[in-house]
N, C-alpha and C positions, 0 to 999 in steps of 0.2 A: 750257923751263919757267920760268914767270914768277917762282917763288921757288926758294929753294935746297932747300926740302923736297921730299920725294919725294911723288908723288901716292898716296894710300892706296887699296887695293883696295876697302876697306869702311870705312863709317863708321857705328856703331850697326847697325841692321838694314838699311841702304842699301848696295847695290852701287854704287860710284862709277864713273861713266862719263868725266867730264871735269871740269876746273876752269873755273868761270864767271867768277871774278874774285877779287881779293885786295886787302887793304888793309894798313895798318899792323899791325893786331892779329889780323886773322882772314883766312880763306879761304872762299869759297863753291864747292860743287861741285854738278854735276848727279848726283843719285842715283836709284836705282830700288828701290822696295819688293820684298819677296819676291813680291807679286802682279803686279809690273810697273809700277806706279804711279810717275811721276816726282816729284821733290821738289827743291827748292833746299836743300842741306844746309851749314849754316855751321859752321865749326870753328876754335877758337882755335889761332894758331900756338903750337908748342911753346916757342919762345924767348920768348913773351909771357905763358906761364902763371906766375900769381902770385896770392896771395889776393885782391888788388884785382880782377884781371881776371876771376876766377872769379866773385866776388861780382857783378861788373857784369854778366856773362853770365847768371848766375841771375836777376837783375833783369830783363834783357831777356826772357828766356824767360816770366817771370811776366807782364810787360807784354804779350806777345805772345798768352798764352792769355785775357787779358782783353778783346781786341778782337773785338767782334761788332757785327752790326747794319749792316754796310756791305759793299758789293761792291768798294770803293776801296781796301781794304788787303789785302795778302797774307794768306792764312788760315795760322794756326799748325797744325802737324802734330803734331810731338812734339820731345822734348828730353831731354838727359841732362846737366845742368851739373855733375854730380858724377863723370863718367866721366874717366879718365886724360887723355883729349883732349875736353874738353866740346863738345858739338855741339847744334844746333838745326835742325829741318827745317821749312820753310814751303812754301807752294804755289809750284810753279815756274810763271812766266809767260814764255811763249815771246814774244820780240819784242825791242826795243831800249830802252835808257833814253832819256828824252827828250833828254839831252845827245848821244848818239850818233845819234839819229834827225835831230835838227835839223842837226848836224854833216855827216851823209851826204845829207840831202834838203832842207835848207833849213827856214827859218821856216815855222810854219803859217799858213795863211790865218785870216783874222779870225773867221769863223764856228766854225772849228775851235779856235781859241784860247778862244773863248767857252765852247765845249763842255768842254774840258779845265778850264777855270776853275770851271764849275758843278759839274762831276762830282767834282773834288779837293775843292772847298769842302764839298760834302755828306759826302764820306767823311771829311774832317778834323773836321768838326763832330761826327760819331758818335764819333771818337776822344777828343774833348774832353768829350762827354757822360758818359764813364766816368772822368773826371777824370785824363786822360792827356795828355801832350805829346810831340811827336815830338822837337823841338829839332835837327833836322838835315835839314829839307826842303831839296832842291836837285835840279837837273836829272838828277843821277846816281841819286837815289832815287825816280825815277818812271818806271815801265815802261810803254811804250806796246805793248798786246798785242791779241788777238782780242776782249777784253771792254771795250777802252777803257784810260784811264790808271789804273795800279795803283800804291799807295804801299808802298814796301818798306824794309826795314832800320830797325828801331827800336833800334838799338844805342846811341843816345844818348837813348832815350826816358826819361820821368821822370814821376812823379806831380805833378799841379798844385801840390799842397801838398807840400814837401820833408819827407820823413821823417827822423827823427832819425839813421838810419843812412844818409843821403845819401852818395853816392859823390862828390859834388862839394864842393869846398873854396872859400872866398870868394877871389875874384881868378882862379880857374882858368877857362880858356877853354873852352867846350863848343860844339862844332859846327864848320863848315867855313868858314874866313875869308872866302871869296869870297861866300858866301851868308849870312853872319852878321848878326843884328840888333844894332843899336847897344848895346842893354842887355846882350848876351852879351859884346861886346868889352871891356866894363869888368868882366866877371867877376860880374854881378848874379846872385845865387842865387835870387831871388824872381821867376822867369821866369813869364809868364802865357801864355794862349792867343793873346795879340798877337804873341808871339814867332813862333808857328807861321804867323800871317797874314802876317808879314814874309817867312818862308821860302817860303810860297805865292807871294808877290808875286815873289820871284826866279825861280821856276819859271816863271811866266807871262810874265815879262820875257824869258826865254831861248826861250820857245816862240813869242813874238811877234816878236822882234828878233835871236835867236841871240847875245845878249850877256848878261853878268853885270851888277849894279848899278854897279860902278865899272870896268867895261871891262876893259882888259888891264893894269890897275895891279898892281904887286907885291903881296905879301902885307904888307909893311911900310907901304906907300902905303895899302893897303885899311884897315888898322888905323888909321892916321892919319886917314882920311876918316870912319871911323866914330866916332872920338872928337872929331871937329871939328864943333861944333853949327851951323856955317854950311854944311856940306857936304851935298849932297842927290844921290842917285843920278841919272844921265841916262836918262830914258825917251823921249827925242826921237824914237828909232827906232820906237816903238810906233805902230801905227795909231791915228789920233785918237780913234775911238769908245772905245778901250779905255785910253787914256792917262790919264785922270783916276782910273779904278780902280785901276790897277797903282801909280800915283804915290801913292795914298792908303795902298794895303798897304805901300809902302816909307817911310811917313812915319817920321821920327826918333822923334817921341814916341809912345808906346804907345797913348795916349788918342785919337790922331788916326786910328788904323788902323780900318777898318770891321769889324764883326762879320762872321762867316762867312755868316750869313742875308743880311745886306745884300749880300754879294759875289754870292750866287745871285740875289737880285732884281734886281741890275743885269744880270746876264747874261740873266735872263728878259726884260728889257725889250730888250736887243740882239737877242734871237732874234725879237722882234715886228718889230723894224727890218728885220731881214734877210728877214722872211717866212718863217721856218722854225719847226717844232716843236722843242722841246728834244731829243726822240728822233731826230728827223730829222738834227739837227746831230750827235748822237752816232754815228749809223749812217754819216754821211758821214765822220766822223773814222776809225772803224773801217775803212771801205773804203779810205781814203787810206792808212792804216797797213799793211793788208793788201797793197794793191798796191805800195807802196814797199818794204816790208820782207818780201817773200814768202819770200825764202830763209831768214829765222830764225823765221818763223811757224809752220812745220811741227811736228807733234808730234815730240818728240825720239825717235830710234831707240834701243832698249834695247841693252845691250851684247851683242856676238856670241855666238850659241849655239855649242856644240861641234858638230862635224860630224854626230854622230848625232842630236842633237836637232834641228838644221836640216833634215837629210833627213826627219824625221818631220813637221816642221812644213809644209814646203813640198811634199811629194810628193802628186801627184793621180793616182798610178798605182793601178789596182784591187788589192784585197788579195789576194795570192797564196795565202794560207793558207785562204782560204774564198771562192771567187769567186762563189758563189751557183749558182743553177739556171740552165741554158740552155734557153730556150723559143722555139720556133719560131713566128713571127707572120706574118701576111700584111699588107703595107703597104696603104695606100689605093691602090686602082687594081689590086689583085690579081685572080686569076681568080674567086675567090668574090665579091668585091664587084662585078665587072664583070657576072657573071651575074645578081646581084641587081638591077642596075640596067637589065639587058635589052641592054646594049651587046654587040656581036659583032664579030669580025674583028680584035681586038686581041690582041697577044701578052700572056700572063699576066706579072704581074711576079714577080720572084725572091722567095722567102721571105727574110725578115730574122731576124737573131738578137737577141732582147732578154735583156739580163742581169738576173735577179732577185736583188738583192743580200740578204744575210741580214736586214739590218734591215726589208726590205720584207716578208719571210717572216714576220718576228715581228710586224710590224704587222698582216698580214692574219690571222694566227692569234688575236691579241688581239681583232680586230674580230669574228671568228666566235665567240668565247667570250662576248663582250659580248652578241651578238645571240642566242645560245643561253641566256644566263643574265642578263636584264636587272637582277637584283638586285645585280650585281657593283658 
């Protein structure tokens, strides 16, 4: 068990199947609705419950409900931030995080990285259009699934213009240090969309080269690099056609980073150089993910049924309570059909038994009634 807490059997209206992941403040479970639909259900850990985490969780649910207009962000389903154990459910995306995928299968080929770049840039632009920021983009927060890359976890999301009741305080570090923008490292509260552009740059660097901006440096060393005006991320392992774009997204100064629309335009130019259409690159990306991660791409199986329900679901035996009428029929090649065709000297075929099921009798009766009474 990854944590000391026991796995719950239910969260809200969801029956819990298994734990998908956990962090310092919360856990995510695979759950099923009453109708059997899967969902990723996030719950705050009990030892982390306090007014601050409740307020942040409520804010995350509010942000998630606001996100529309893109296929690149996991859909919000439901939430109860006021429950004894606050929870929120989102679209379940079968697949691997970008970090896990690259760790298991290696960096993506250049056209596939360009596809990830363009798709995520479009999705992130939709987030920014509703005045929201993610603030924690990293390879762990991008799922590669059957529909391509999907951004997950807006746990640190915020509105572009900080509200008076903002949960952040001056000097507070918001984000993951390995993928943090320089302005986050100094605790700047006035973050802009450029912060998410930097985060997206770290995602693409990992997709193309399998490394973070500061390599294997320790957290203390990374913070030192972020605050050093002369230090720049190493992008030398990125294929040459993408290197200028990723380097610009990881620029120290926010005004030097490209707009997301410009990122998409650069990718459009790369697609032309590769001789592929954007949708062809996306299809190739999805095919590569499905082939490499087939074991985790399947639709999750729901929790086991009790034996009575299982027998009812899988039984293909005839209904013994009403087996229908038994009707003798002549198979093709029987004596009657042979006589009609004029053939002689062949042995007549045996009569076969055809079962007329109750549903067939009902259908035949209804057809007769409709034929007799057209006005029905």
